[in-house]
PDB file with SEQRES, HELIX, SHEET and CRYST1 records, atoms N, CA, C and O in Angstrom:
SEQRES   1 A   88  UNK UNK UNK UNK UNK UNK UNK UNK UNK UNK UNK UNK UNK          
SEQRES   2 A   88  UNK UNK UNK UNK UNK UNK UNK UNK UNK UNK UNK UNK UNK          
SEQRES   3 A   88  UNK UNK UNK UNK UNK UNK UNK UNK UNK UNK UNK UNK UNK          
SEQRES   4 A   88  UNK UNK UNK UNK UNK UNK UNK UNK UNK UNK UNK UNK UNK          
SEQRES   5 A   88  UNK UNK UNK UNK UNK UNK UNK UNK UNK UNK UNK UNK UNK          
SEQRES   6 A   88  UNK UNK UNK UNK UNK UNK UNK UNK UNK UNK UNK UNK UNK          
SEQRES   7 A   88  UNK UNK UNK UNK UNK UNK UNK UNK UNK UNK                      
HELIX    1 AA1 UNK A   36  UNK A   44  1                                   9    
HELIX    2 AA2 UNK A   51  UNK A   62  1                                  12    
HELIX    3 AA3 UNK A   66  UNK A   83  1                                  18    
SHEET    1 AA1 3 UNK A   7  UNK A  12  0                                        
SHEET    2 AA1 3 UNK A  15  UNK A  20 -1                                        
SHEET    3 AA1 3 UNK A  31  UNK A  34 -1                                        
CRYST1    1.000    1.000    1.000  90.00  90.00  90.00 P 1           1          
ATOM      1  N   UNK A   1     195.795-183.567  60.377  1.00  0.00           N  
ATOM      2  CA  UNK A   1     196.683-184.699  60.375  1.00  0.00           C  
ATOM      3  C   UNK A   1     196.519-185.448  61.681  1.00  0.00           C  
ATOM      4  O   UNK A   1     196.082-184.899  62.692  1.00  0.00           O  
ATOM      5  N   UNK A   2     196.882-186.721  61.628  1.00  0.00           N  
ATOM      6  CA  UNK A   2     196.647-187.589  62.776  1.00  0.00           C  
ATOM      7  C   UNK A   2     197.652-188.738  62.741  1.00  0.00           C  
ATOM      8  O   UNK A   2     198.087-189.167  61.672  1.00  0.00           O  
ATOM      9  N   UNK A   3     198.013-189.230  63.935  1.00  0.00           N  
ATOM     10  CA  UNK A   3     198.889-190.399  64.050  1.00  0.00           C  
ATOM     11  C   UNK A   3     198.158-191.621  63.501  1.00  0.00           C  
ATOM     12  O   UNK A   3     196.967-191.799  63.758  1.00  0.00           O  
ATOM     13  N   UNK A   4     198.862-192.461  62.748  1.00  0.00           N  
ATOM     14  CA  UNK A   4     198.278-193.699  62.249  1.00  0.00           C  
ATOM     15  C   UNK A   4     197.871-194.590  63.404  1.00  0.00           C  
ATOM     16  O   UNK A   4     198.475-194.558  64.477  1.00  0.00           O  
ATOM     17  N   UNK A   5     196.846-195.381  63.174  1.00  0.00           N  
ATOM     18  CA  UNK A   5     196.442-196.392  64.152  1.00  0.00           C  
ATOM     19  C   UNK A   5     197.567-197.411  64.302  1.00  0.00           C  
ATOM     20  O   UNK A   5     198.332-197.642  63.367  1.00  0.00           O  
ATOM     21  N   UNK A   6     197.662-198.014  65.475  1.00  0.00           N  
ATOM     22  CA  UNK A   6     198.623-199.089  65.663  1.00  0.00           C  
ATOM     23  C   UNK A   6     199.790-198.739  66.560  1.00  0.00           C  
ATOM     24  O   UNK A   6     200.714-199.538  66.711  1.00  0.00           O  
ATOM     25  N   UNK A   7     199.767-197.560  67.158  1.00  0.00           N  
ATOM     26  CA  UNK A   7     200.833-197.145  68.070  1.00  0.00           C  
ATOM     27  C   UNK A   7     200.231-196.698  69.392  1.00  0.00           C  
ATOM     28  O   UNK A   7     199.135-196.139  69.429  1.00  0.00           O  
ATOM     29  N   UNK A   8     200.955-196.948  70.476  1.00  0.00           N  
ATOM     30  CA  UNK A   8     200.540-196.454  71.785  1.00  0.00           C  
ATOM     31  C   UNK A   8     201.687-195.677  72.412  1.00  0.00           C  
ATOM     32  O   UNK A   8     202.860-196.006  72.232  1.00  0.00           O  
ATOM     33  N   UNK A   9     201.325-194.655  73.139  1.00  0.00           N  
ATOM     34  CA  UNK A   9     202.278-193.816  73.859  1.00  0.00           C  
ATOM     35  C   UNK A   9     202.263-194.254  75.313  1.00  0.00           C  
ATOM     36  O   UNK A   9     201.199-194.370  75.922  1.00  0.00           O  
ATOM     37  N   UNK A  10     203.451-194.497  75.872  1.00  0.00           N  
ATOM     38  CA  UNK A  10     203.555-194.953  77.263  1.00  0.00           C  
ATOM     39  C   UNK A  10     204.657-194.191  77.980  1.00  0.00           C  
ATOM     40  O   UNK A  10     205.657-193.797  77.380  1.00  0.00           O  
ATOM     41  N   UNK A  11     204.454-193.993  79.264  1.00  0.00           N  
ATOM     42  CA  UNK A  11     205.503-193.455  80.124  1.00  0.00           C  
ATOM     43  C   UNK A  11     206.198-194.646  80.778  1.00  0.00           C  
ATOM     44  O   UNK A  11     205.575-195.436  81.487  1.00  0.00           O  
ATOM     45  N   UNK A  12     207.496-194.758  80.526  1.00  0.00           N  
ATOM     46  CA  UNK A  12     208.292-195.846  81.091  1.00  0.00           C  
ATOM     47  C   UNK A  12     209.436-195.212  81.862  1.00  0.00           C  
ATOM     48  O   UNK A  12     210.312-194.565  81.289  1.00  0.00           O  
ATOM     49  N   UNK A  13     209.411-195.408  83.168  1.00  0.00           N  
ATOM     50  CA  UNK A  13     210.381-194.756  84.051  1.00  0.00           C  
ATOM     51  C   UNK A  13     210.299-193.254  83.806  1.00  0.00           C  
ATOM     52  O   UNK A  13     209.237-192.662  83.997  1.00  0.00           O  
ATOM     53  N   UNK A  14     211.376-192.635  83.395  1.00  0.00           N  
ATOM     54  CA  UNK A  14     211.373-191.193  83.136  1.00  0.00           C  
ATOM     55  C   UNK A  14     211.319-190.878  81.646  1.00  0.00           C  
ATOM     56  O   UNK A  14     211.631-189.761  81.235  1.00  0.00           O  
ATOM     57  N   UNK A  15     210.926-191.855  80.838  1.00  0.00           N  
ATOM     58  CA  UNK A  15     210.897-191.665  79.393  1.00  0.00           C  
ATOM     59  C   UNK A  15     209.488-191.779  78.852  1.00  0.00           C  
ATOM     60  O   UNK A  15     208.626-192.429  79.443  1.00  0.00           O  
ATOM     61  N   UNK A  16     209.270-191.134  77.718  1.00  0.00           N  
ATOM     62  CA  UNK A  16     208.030-191.266  76.971  1.00  0.00           C  
ATOM     63  C   UNK A  16     208.378-192.078  75.737  1.00  0.00           C  
ATOM     64  O   UNK A  16     209.241-191.683  74.954  1.00  0.00           O  
ATOM     65  N   UNK A  17     207.703-193.224  75.556  1.00  0.00           N  
ATOM     66  CA  UNK A  17     208.013-194.093  74.429  1.00  0.00           C  
ATOM     67  C   UNK A  17     206.753-194.394  73.626  1.00  0.00           C  
ATOM     68  O   UNK A  17     205.639-194.383  74.149  1.00  0.00           O  
ATOM     69  N   UNK A  18     206.962-194.662  72.343  1.00  0.00           N  
ATOM     70  CA  UNK A  18     205.898-195.074  71.440  1.00  0.00           C  
ATOM     71  C   UNK A  18     206.261-196.466  70.960  1.00  0.00           C  
ATOM     72  O   UNK A  18     207.384-196.712  70.520  1.00  0.00           O  
ATOM     73  N   UNK A  19     205.297-197.375  71.050  1.00  0.00           N  
ATOM     74  CA  UNK A  19     205.526-198.742  70.600  1.00  0.00           C  
ATOM     75  C   UNK A  19     204.362-199.171  69.703  1.00  0.00           C  
ATOM     76  O   UNK A  19     203.237-198.700  69.867  1.00  0.00           O  
ATOM     77  N   UNK A  20     204.642-200.070  68.753  1.00  0.00           N  
ATOM     78  CA  UNK A  20     203.549-200.584  67.927  1.00  0.00           C  
ATOM     79  C   UNK A  20     202.674-201.520  68.750  1.00  0.00           C  
ATOM     80  O   UNK A  20     203.162-202.217  69.640  1.00  0.00           O  
ATOM     81  N   UNK A  21     201.396-201.530  68.451  1.00  0.00           N  
ATOM     82  CA  UNK A  21     200.451-202.405  69.141  1.00  0.00           C  
ATOM     83  C   UNK A  21     200.566-203.797  68.542  1.00  0.00           C  
ATOM     84  O   UNK A  21     200.622-203.962  67.323  1.00  0.00           O  
ATOM     85  N   UNK A  22     200.600-204.784  69.404  1.00  0.00           N  
ATOM     86  CA  UNK A  22     200.690-206.175  68.976  1.00  0.00           C  
ATOM     87  C   UNK A  22     199.547-206.508  68.019  1.00  0.00           C  
ATOM     88  O   UNK A  22     198.386-206.194  68.281  1.00  0.00           O  
ATOM     89  N   UNK A  23     199.898-207.144  66.912  1.00  0.00           N  
ATOM     90  CA  UNK A  23     198.881-207.568  65.958  1.00  0.00           C  
ATOM     91  C   UNK A  23     198.461-206.494  64.975  1.00  0.00           C  
ATOM     92  O   UNK A  23     197.619-206.751  64.115  1.00  0.00           O  
ATOM     93  N   UNK A  24     199.017-205.308  65.074  1.00  0.00           N  
ATOM     94  CA  UNK A  24     198.635-204.257  64.133  1.00  0.00           C  
ATOM     95  C   UNK A  24     199.339-204.480  62.804  1.00  0.00           C  
ATOM     96  O   UNK A  24     200.289-205.258  62.716  1.00  0.00           O  
ATOM     97  N   UNK A  25     198.874-203.802  61.788  1.00  0.00           N  
ATOM     98  CA  UNK A  25     199.466-203.903  60.460  1.00  0.00           C  
ATOM     99  C   UNK A  25     200.536-202.852  60.244  1.00  0.00           C  
ATOM    100  O   UNK A  25     200.805-202.471  59.105  1.00  0.00           O  
ATOM    101  N   UNK A  26     201.143-202.382  61.305  1.00  0.00           N  
ATOM    102  CA  UNK A  26     202.165-201.358  61.226  1.00  0.00           C  
ATOM    103  C   UNK A  26     203.497-201.991  60.847  1.00  0.00           C  
ATOM    104  O   UNK A  26     203.897-203.001  61.425  1.00  0.00           O  
ATOM    105  N   UNK A  27     204.175-201.400  59.884  1.00  0.00           N  
ATOM    106  CA  UNK A  27     205.467-201.912  59.441  1.00  0.00           C  
ATOM    107  C   UNK A  27     206.574-201.219  60.230  1.00  0.00           C  
ATOM    108  O   UNK A  27     207.360-200.451  59.677  1.00  0.00           O  
ATOM    109  N   UNK A  28     206.622-201.501  61.521  1.00  0.00           N  
ATOM    110  CA  UNK A  28     207.611-200.893  62.402  1.00  0.00           C  
ATOM    111  C   UNK A  28     207.859-201.851  63.549  1.00  0.00           C  
ATOM    112  O   UNK A  28     206.912-202.274  64.212  1.00  0.00           O  
ATOM    113  N   UNK A  29     209.102-202.200  63.795  1.00  0.00           N  
ATOM    114  CA  UNK A  29     209.429-203.189  64.820  1.00  0.00           C  
ATOM    115  C   UNK A  29     210.340-202.628  65.897  1.00  0.00           C  
ATOM    116  O   UNK A  29     211.229-203.334  66.373  1.00  0.00           O  
ATOM    117  N   UNK A  30     210.146-201.396  66.287  1.00  0.00           N  
ATOM    118  CA  UNK A  30     211.032-200.798  67.263  1.00  0.00           C  
ATOM    119  C   UNK A  30     210.268-200.046  68.325  1.00  0.00           C  
ATOM    120  O   UNK A  30     209.087-200.285  68.579  1.00  0.00           O  
ATOM    121  N   UNK A  31     210.978-199.144  68.921  1.00  0.00           N  
ATOM    122  CA  UNK A  31     210.415-198.296  69.954  1.00  0.00           C  
ATOM    123  C   UNK A  31     210.971-196.893  69.721  1.00  0.00           C  
ATOM    124  O   UNK A  31     212.147-196.734  69.394  1.00  0.00           O  
ATOM    125  N   UNK A  32     210.139-195.896  69.886  1.00  0.00           N  
ATOM    126  CA  UNK A  32     210.544-194.508  69.703  1.00  0.00           C  
ATOM    127  C   UNK A  32     210.554-193.848  71.069  1.00  0.00           C  
ATOM    128  O   UNK A  32     209.578-193.945  71.814  1.00  0.00           O  
ATOM    129  N   UNK A  33     211.630-193.188  71.400  1.00  0.00           N  
ATOM    130  CA  UNK A  33     211.701-192.436  72.649  1.00  0.00           C  
ATOM    131  C   UNK A  33     211.517-190.964  72.323  1.00  0.00           C  
ATOM    132  O   UNK A  33     212.194-190.423  71.449  1.00  0.00           O  
ATOM    133  N   UNK A  34     210.603-190.323  73.026  1.00  0.00           N  
ATOM    134  CA  UNK A  34     210.308-188.910  72.810  1.00  0.00           C  
ATOM    135  C   UNK A  34     210.647-188.110  74.059  1.00  0.00           C  
ATOM    136  O   UNK A  34     210.611-188.632  75.173  1.00  0.00           O  
ATOM    137  N   UNK A  35     210.973-186.846  73.864  1.00  0.00           N  
ATOM    138  CA  UNK A  35     211.099-185.964  75.021  1.00  0.00           C  
ATOM    139  C   UNK A  35     209.695-185.528  75.425  1.00  0.00           C  
ATOM    140  O   UNK A  35     208.720-185.909  74.777  1.00  0.00           O  
ATOM    141  N   UNK A  36     209.582-184.745  76.473  1.00  0.00           N  
ATOM    142  CA  UNK A  36     208.268-184.343  76.981  1.00  0.00           C  
ATOM    143  C   UNK A  36     207.463-183.591  75.929  1.00  0.00           C  
ATOM    144  O   UNK A  36     206.255-183.800  75.811  1.00  0.00           O  
ATOM    145  N   UNK A  37     208.109-182.725  75.172  1.00  0.00           N  
ATOM    146  CA  UNK A  37     207.407-181.961  74.144  1.00  0.00           C  
ATOM    147  C   UNK A  37     206.930-182.875  73.024  1.00  0.00           C  
ATOM    148  O   UNK A  37     205.813-182.728  72.527  1.00  0.00           O  
ATOM    149  N   UNK A  38     207.776-183.816  72.630  1.00  0.00           N  
ATOM    150  CA  UNK A  38     207.368-184.788  71.614  1.00  0.00           C  
ATOM    151  C   UNK A  38     206.178-185.615  72.083  1.00  0.00           C  
ATOM    152  O   UNK A  38     205.261-185.881  71.306  1.00  0.00           O  
ATOM    153  N   UNK A  39     206.187-186.018  73.339  1.00  0.00           N  
ATOM    154  CA  UNK A  39     205.055-186.754  73.901  1.00  0.00           C  
ATOM    155  C   UNK A  39     203.789-185.914  73.905  1.00  0.00           C  
ATOM    156  O   UNK A  39     202.702-186.411  73.609  1.00  0.00           O  
ATOM    157  N   UNK A  40     203.936-184.634  74.245  1.00  0.00           N  
ATOM    158  CA  UNK A  40     202.792-183.720  74.232  1.00  0.00           C  
ATOM    159  C   UNK A  40     202.215-183.609  72.824  1.00  0.00           C  
ATOM    160  O   UNK A  40     201.002-183.704  72.641  1.00  0.00           O  
ATOM    161  N   UNK A  41     203.084-183.406  71.823  1.00  0.00           N  
ATOM    162  CA  UNK A  41     202.611-183.272  70.446  1.00  0.00           C  
ATOM    163  C   UNK A  41     202.007-184.585  69.941  1.00  0.00           C  
ATOM    164  O   UNK A  41     201.000-184.567  69.235  1.00  0.00           O  
ATOM    165  N   UNK A  42     202.610-185.719  70.293  1.00  0.00           N  
ATOM    166  CA  UNK A  42     202.065-187.014  69.886  1.00  0.00           C  
ATOM    167  C   UNK A  42     200.640-187.156  70.412  1.00  0.00           C  
ATOM    168  O   UNK A  42     199.739-187.561  69.678  1.00  0.00           O  
ATOM    169  N   UNK A  43     200.439-186.820  71.688  1.00  0.00           N  
ATOM    170  CA  UNK A  43     199.092-186.908  72.273  1.00  0.00           C  
ATOM    171  C   UNK A  43     198.119-186.008  71.533  1.00  0.00           C  
ATOM    172  O   UNK A  43     196.972-186.389  71.297  1.00  0.00           O  
ATOM    173  N   UNK A  44     198.570-184.813  71.166  1.00  0.00           N  
ATOM    174  CA  UNK A  44     197.715-183.905  70.406  1.00  0.00           C  
ATOM    175  C   UNK A  44     197.291-184.555  69.086  1.00  0.00           C  
ATOM    176  O   UNK A  44     196.149-184.407  68.650  1.00  0.00           O  
ATOM    177  N   UNK A  45     198.214-185.267  68.464  1.00  0.00           N  
ATOM    178  CA  UNK A  45     197.962-185.854  67.152  1.00  0.00           C  
ATOM    179  C   UNK A  45     197.235-187.193  67.211  1.00  0.00           C  
ATOM    180  O   UNK A  45     197.017-187.819  66.174  1.00  0.00           O  
ATOM    181  N   UNK A  46     196.861-187.637  68.393  1.00  0.00           N  
ATOM    182  CA  UNK A  46     196.036-188.838  68.488  1.00  0.00           C  
ATOM    183  C   UNK A  46     194.623-188.550  67.991  1.00  0.00           C  
ATOM    184  O   UNK A  46     193.882-189.471  67.650  1.00  0.00           O  
ATOM    185  N   UNK A  47     194.254-187.281  67.950  1.00  0.00           N  
ATOM    186  CA  UNK A  47     193.032-186.841  67.289  1.00  0.00           C  
ATOM    187  C   UNK A  47     193.453-185.879  66.187  1.00  0.00           C  
ATOM    188  O   UNK A  47     194.532-185.290  66.250  1.00  0.00           O  
ATOM    189  N   UNK A  48     192.626-185.725  65.207  1.00  0.00           N  
ATOM    190  CA  UNK A  48     192.962-184.912  64.039  1.00  0.00           C  
ATOM    191  C   UNK A  48     193.214-183.456  64.438  1.00  0.00           C  
ATOM    192  O   UNK A  48     192.363-182.809  65.048  1.00  0.00           O  
ATOM    193  N   UNK A  49     194.395-182.958  64.081  1.00  0.00           N  
ATOM    194  CA  UNK A  49     194.791-181.578  64.404  1.00  0.00           C  
ATOM    195  C   UNK A  49     195.449-180.940  63.188  1.00  0.00           C  
ATOM    196  O   UNK A  49     196.081-181.618  62.378  1.00  0.00           O  
ATOM    197  N   UNK A  50     195.290-179.632  63.075  1.00  0.00           N  
ATOM    198  CA  UNK A  50     196.001-178.881  62.050  1.00  0.00           C  
ATOM    199  C   UNK A  50     197.338-178.417  62.624  1.00  0.00           C  
ATOM    200  O   UNK A  50     197.558-178.463  63.835  1.00  0.00           O  
ATOM    201  N   UNK A  51     198.208-177.977  61.752  1.00  0.00           N  
ATOM    202  CA  UNK A  51     199.486-177.407  62.189  1.00  0.00           C  
ATOM    203  C   UNK A  51     199.225-176.226  63.115  1.00  0.00           C  
ATOM    204  O   UNK A  51     199.880-176.084  64.148  1.00  0.00           O  
ATOM    205  N   UNK A  52     198.281-175.391  62.749  1.00  0.00           N  
ATOM    206  CA  UNK A  52     197.974-174.203  63.551  1.00  0.00           C  
ATOM    207  C   UNK A  52     197.493-174.583  64.948  1.00  0.00           C  
ATOM    208  O   UNK A  52     197.837-173.913  65.923  1.00  0.00           O  
ATOM    209  N   UNK A  53     196.712-175.636  65.055  1.00  0.00           N  
ATOM    210  CA  UNK A  53     196.260-176.096  66.368  1.00  0.00           C  
ATOM    211  C   UNK A  53     197.431-176.598  67.206  1.00  0.00           C  
ATOM    212  O   UNK A  53     197.464-176.391  68.419  1.00  0.00           O  
ATOM    213  N   UNK A  54     198.386-177.256  66.564  1.00  0.00           N  
ATOM    214  CA  UNK A  54     199.573-177.717  67.293  1.00  0.00           C  
ATOM    215  C   UNK A  54     200.387-176.537  67.803  1.00  0.00           C  
ATOM    216  O   UNK A  54     200.851-176.547  68.943  1.00  0.00           O  
ATOM    217  N   UNK A  55     200.562-175.527  66.970  1.00  0.00           N  
ATOM    218  CA  UNK A  55     201.305-174.330  67.374  1.00  0.00           C  
ATOM    219  C   UNK A  55     200.618-173.666  68.557  1.00  0.00           C  
ATOM    220  O   UNK A  55     201.273-173.300  69.533  1.00  0.00           O  
ATOM    221  N   UNK A  56     199.308-173.510  68.476  1.00  0.00           N  
ATOM    222  CA  UNK A  56     198.556-172.894  69.576  1.00  0.00           C  
ATOM    223  C   UNK A  56     198.675-173.716  70.857  1.00  0.00           C  
ATOM    224  O   UNK A  56     198.821-173.157  71.944  1.00  0.00           O  
ATOM    225  N   UNK A  57     198.613-175.031  70.732  1.00  0.00           N  
ATOM    226  CA  UNK A  57     198.723-175.907  71.906  1.00  0.00           C  
ATOM    227  C   UNK A  57     200.102-175.775  72.551  1.00  0.00           C  
ATOM    228  O   UNK A  57     200.209-175.721  73.776  1.00  0.00           O  
ATOM    229  N   UNK A  58     201.155-175.722  71.734  1.00  0.00           N  
ATOM    230  CA  UNK A  58     202.510-175.544  72.276  1.00  0.00           C  
ATOM    231  C   UNK A  58     202.648-174.211  72.995  1.00  0.00           C  
ATOM    232  O   UNK A  58     203.232-174.139  74.076  1.00  0.00           O  
ATOM    233  N   UNK A  59     202.112-173.163  72.399  1.00  0.00           N  
ATOM    234  CA  UNK A  59     202.191-171.837  73.026  1.00  0.00           C  
ATOM    235  C   UNK A  59     201.485-171.838  74.383  1.00  0.00           C  
ATOM    236  O   UNK A  59     202.000-171.292  75.359  1.00  0.00           O  
ATOM    237  N   UNK A  60     200.311-172.451  74.435  1.00  0.00           N  
ATOM    238  CA  UNK A  60     199.544-172.480  75.679  1.00  0.00           C  
ATOM    239  C   UNK A  60     200.205-173.355  76.741  1.00  0.00           C  
ATOM    240  O   UNK A  60     200.241-172.990  77.916  1.00  0.00           O  
ATOM    241  N   UNK A  61     200.726-174.506  76.328  1.00  0.00           N  
ATOM    242  CA  UNK A  61     201.307-175.453  77.279  1.00  0.00           C  
ATOM    243  C   UNK A  61     202.646-174.983  77.844  1.00  0.00           C  
ATOM    244  O   UNK A  61     202.920-175.147  79.033  1.00  0.00           O  
ATOM    245  N   UNK A  62     203.477-174.395  76.977  1.00  0.00           N  
ATOM    246  CA  UNK A  62     204.844-174.072  77.380  1.00  0.00           C  
ATOM    247  C   UNK A  62     205.124-172.579  77.508  1.00  0.00           C  
ATOM    248  O   UNK A  62     206.232-172.195  77.884  1.00  0.00           O  
ATOM    249  N   UNK A  63     204.153-171.736  77.207  1.00  0.00           N  
ATOM    250  CA  UNK A  63     204.352-170.294  77.337  1.00  0.00           C  
ATOM    251  C   UNK A  63     205.436-169.751  76.415  1.00  0.00           C  
ATOM    252  O   UNK A  63     206.192-168.857  76.794  1.00  0.00           O  
ATOM    253  N   UNK A  64     205.507-170.294  75.204  1.00  0.00           N  
ATOM    254  CA  UNK A  64     206.532-169.865  74.253  1.00  0.00           C  
ATOM    255  C   UNK A  64     205.903-169.002  73.164  1.00  0.00           C  
ATOM    256  O   UNK A  64     204.684-168.984  72.994  1.00  0.00           O  
ATOM    257  N   UNK A  65     206.755-168.288  72.431  1.00  0.00           N  
ATOM    258  CA  UNK A  65     206.255-167.421  71.371  1.00  0.00           C  
ATOM    259  C   UNK A  65     205.872-168.248  70.143  1.00  0.00           C  
ATOM    260  O   UNK A  65     206.230-169.420  70.028  1.00  0.00           O  
ATOM    261  N   UNK A  66     205.143-167.614  69.235  1.00  0.00           N  
ATOM    262  CA  UNK A  66     204.618-168.317  68.069  1.00  0.00           C  
ATOM    263  C   UNK A  66     205.722-168.855  67.160  1.00  0.00           C  
ATOM    264  O   UNK A  66     205.602-169.966  66.644  1.00  0.00           O  
ATOM    265  N   UNK A  67     206.777-168.101  66.957  1.00  0.00           N  
ATOM    266  CA  UNK A  67     207.867-168.545  66.072  1.00  0.00           C  
ATOM    267  C   UNK A  67     208.535-169.807  66.608  1.00  0.00           C  
ATOM    268  O   UNK A  67     208.815-170.735  65.850  1.00  0.00           O  
ATOM    269  N   UNK A  68     208.788-169.840  67.908  1.00  0.00           N  
ATOM    270  CA  UNK A  68     209.410-171.018  68.522  1.00  0.00           C  
ATOM    271  C   UNK A  68     208.477-172.214  68.445  1.00  0.00           C  
ATOM    272  O   UNK A  68     208.907-173.324  68.132  1.00  0.00           O  
ATOM    273  N   UNK A  69     207.193-171.988  68.732  1.00  0.00           N  
ATOM    274  CA  UNK A  69     206.214-173.071  68.675  1.00  0.00           C  
ATOM    275  C   UNK A  69     206.071-173.602  67.250  1.00  0.00           C  
ATOM    276  O   UNK A  69     205.988-174.813  67.046  1.00  0.00           O  
ATOM    277  N   UNK A  70     206.041-172.720  66.280  1.00  0.00           N  
ATOM    278  CA  UNK A  70     205.903-173.127  64.882  1.00  0.00           C  
ATOM    279  C   UNK A  70     207.110-173.937  64.430  1.00  0.00           C  
ATOM    280  O   UNK A  70     206.962-174.944  63.737  1.00  0.00           O  
ATOM    281  N   UNK A  71     208.297-173.502  64.821  1.00  0.00           N  
ATOM    282  CA  UNK A  71     209.518-174.223  64.458  1.00  0.00           C  
ATOM    283  C   UNK A  71     209.499-175.630  65.053  1.00  0.00           C  
ATOM    284  O   UNK A  71     209.807-176.600  64.361  1.00  0.00           O  
ATOM    285  N   UNK A  72     209.145-175.744  66.315  1.00  0.00           N  
ATOM    286  CA  UNK A  72     209.080-177.047  66.964  1.00  0.00           C  
ATOM    287  C   UNK A  72     208.029-177.952  66.344  1.00  0.00           C  
ATOM    288  O   UNK A  72     208.278-179.135  66.117  1.00  0.00           O  
ATOM    289  N   UNK A  73     206.854-177.399  66.071  1.00  0.00           N  
ATOM    290  CA  UNK A  73     205.786-178.188  65.460  1.00  0.00           C  
ATOM    291  C   UNK A  73     206.197-178.666  64.070  1.00  0.00           C  
ATOM    292  O   UNK A  73     205.980-179.825  63.717  1.00  0.00           O  
ATOM    293  N   UNK A  74     206.791-177.771  63.283  1.00  0.00           N  
ATOM    294  CA  UNK A  74     207.200-178.131  61.919  1.00  0.00           C  
ATOM    295  C   UNK A  74     208.242-179.246  61.925  1.00  0.00           C  
ATOM    296  O   UNK A  74     208.154-180.176  61.124  1.00  0.00           O  
ATOM    297  N   UNK A  75     209.207-179.165  62.801  1.00  0.00           N  
ATOM    298  CA  UNK A  75     210.250-180.194  62.870  1.00  0.00           C  
ATOM    299  C   UNK A  75     209.661-181.541  63.291  1.00  0.00           C  
ATOM    300  O   UNK A  75     210.026-182.581  62.743  1.00  0.00           O  
ATOM    301  N   UNK A  76     208.757-181.517  64.254  1.00  0.00           N  
ATOM    302  CA  UNK A  76     208.148-182.758  64.722  1.00  0.00           C  
ATOM    303  C   UNK A  76     207.284-183.376  63.624  1.00  0.00           C  
ATOM    304  O   UNK A  76     207.355-184.581  63.381  1.00  0.00           O  
ATOM    305  N   UNK A  77     206.475-182.561  62.965  1.00  0.00           N  
ATOM    306  CA  UNK A  77     205.628-183.039  61.871  1.00  0.00           C  
ATOM    307  C   UNK A  77     206.483-183.644  60.765  1.00  0.00           C  
ATOM    308  O   UNK A  77     206.170-184.716  60.247  1.00  0.00           O  
ATOM    309  N   UNK A  78     207.551-182.962  60.408  1.00  0.00           N  
ATOM    310  CA  UNK A  78     208.433-183.461  59.346  1.00  0.00           C  
ATOM    311  C   UNK A  78     209.029-184.818  59.726  1.00  0.00           C  
ATOM    312  O   UNK A  78     209.110-185.711  58.883  1.00  0.00           O  
ATOM    313  N   UNK A  79     209.443-184.981  60.970  1.00  0.00           N  
ATOM    314  CA  UNK A  79     209.984-186.266  61.427  1.00  0.00           C  
ATOM    315  C   UNK A  79     208.939-187.371  61.336  1.00  0.00           C  
ATOM    316  O   UNK A  79     209.237-188.483  60.900  1.00  0.00           O  
ATOM    317  N   UNK A  80     207.715-187.059  61.750  1.00  0.00           N  
ATOM    318  CA  UNK A  80     206.651-188.060  61.693  1.00  0.00           C  
ATOM    319  C   UNK A  80     206.331-188.438  60.255  1.00  0.00           C  
ATOM    320  O   UNK A  80     206.124-189.613  59.950  1.00  0.00           O  
ATOM    321  N   UNK A  81     206.291-187.449  59.374  1.00  0.00           N  
ATOM    322  CA  UNK A  81     206.020-187.731  57.961  1.00  0.00           C  
ATOM    323  C   UNK A  81     207.131-188.592  57.368  1.00  0.00           C  
ATOM    324  O   UNK A  81     206.859-189.552  56.648  1.00  0.00           O  
ATOM    325  N   UNK A  82     208.372-188.250  57.667  1.00  0.00           N  
ATOM    326  CA  UNK A  82     209.513-188.987  57.132  1.00  0.00           C  
ATOM    327  C   UNK A  82     209.472-190.459  57.533  1.00  0.00           C  
ATOM    328  O   UNK A  82     209.816-191.337  56.742  1.00  0.00           O  
ATOM    329  N   UNK A  83     209.050-190.718  58.763  1.00  0.00           N  
ATOM    330  CA  UNK A  83     209.000-192.097  59.274  1.00  0.00           C  
ATOM    331  C   UNK A  83     207.668-192.797  58.974  1.00  0.00           C  
ATOM    332  O   UNK A  83     207.515-193.982  59.270  1.00  0.00           O  
ATOM    333  N   UNK A  84     206.712-192.078  58.395  1.00  0.00           N  
ATOM    334  CA  UNK A  84     205.444-192.684  58.019  1.00  0.00           C  
ATOM    335  C   UNK A  84     204.464-192.888  59.152  1.00  0.00           C  
ATOM    336  O   UNK A  84     203.650-193.810  59.105  1.00  0.00           O  
ATOM    337  N   UNK A  85     204.527-192.040  60.178  1.00  0.00           N  
ATOM    338  CA  UNK A  85     203.637-192.204  61.329  1.00  0.00           C  
ATOM    339  C   UNK A  85     202.334-191.410  61.216  1.00  0.00           C  
ATOM    340  O   UNK A  85     201.447-191.569  62.053  1.00  0.00           O  
ATOM    341  N   UNK A  86     202.206-190.565  60.202  1.00  0.00           N  
ATOM    342  CA  UNK A  86     200.988-189.775  60.042  1.00  0.00           C  
ATOM    343  C   UNK A  86     200.094-190.370  58.971  1.00  0.00           C  
ATOM    344  O   UNK A  86     200.563-190.883  57.955  1.00  0.00           O  
ATOM    345  N   UNK A  87     198.770-190.290  59.226  1.00  0.00           N  
ATOM    346  CA  UNK A  87     197.816-190.712  58.211  1.00  0.00           C  
ATOM    347  C   UNK A  87     197.890-189.739  57.042  1.00  0.00           C  
ATOM    348  O   UNK A  87     198.174-188.555  57.221  1.00  0.00           O  
ATOM    349  N   UNK A  88     197.636-190.246  55.865  1.00  0.00           N  
ATOM    350  CA  UNK A  88     197.673-189.396  54.667  1.00  0.00           C  
ATOM    351  C   UNK A  88     196.409-188.607  54.520  1.00  0.00           C  
ATOM    352  O   UNK A  88     196.268-187.839  53.568  1.00  0.00           O  
TER     353      UNK A  88                                                      
END                                                                             
């Protein structure tokens, strides 16, 4: 899975935000604020990744157990799917 084209991730002050790229065909006119973990996962998904790769990346980055990493990855993936940010 991968983030759809047309979005950029930026650090603004102490926040991580996602905004649509000007001129893109994205049907989204807002801004998404992510926490540090959400920003980390978004960056991972800028290239094609499996759920298992995301879980492994979370475990390595944050030193957490597999169950916690899997729960976090699943919730983030579900949110992205619900909002239509992932390529089909």
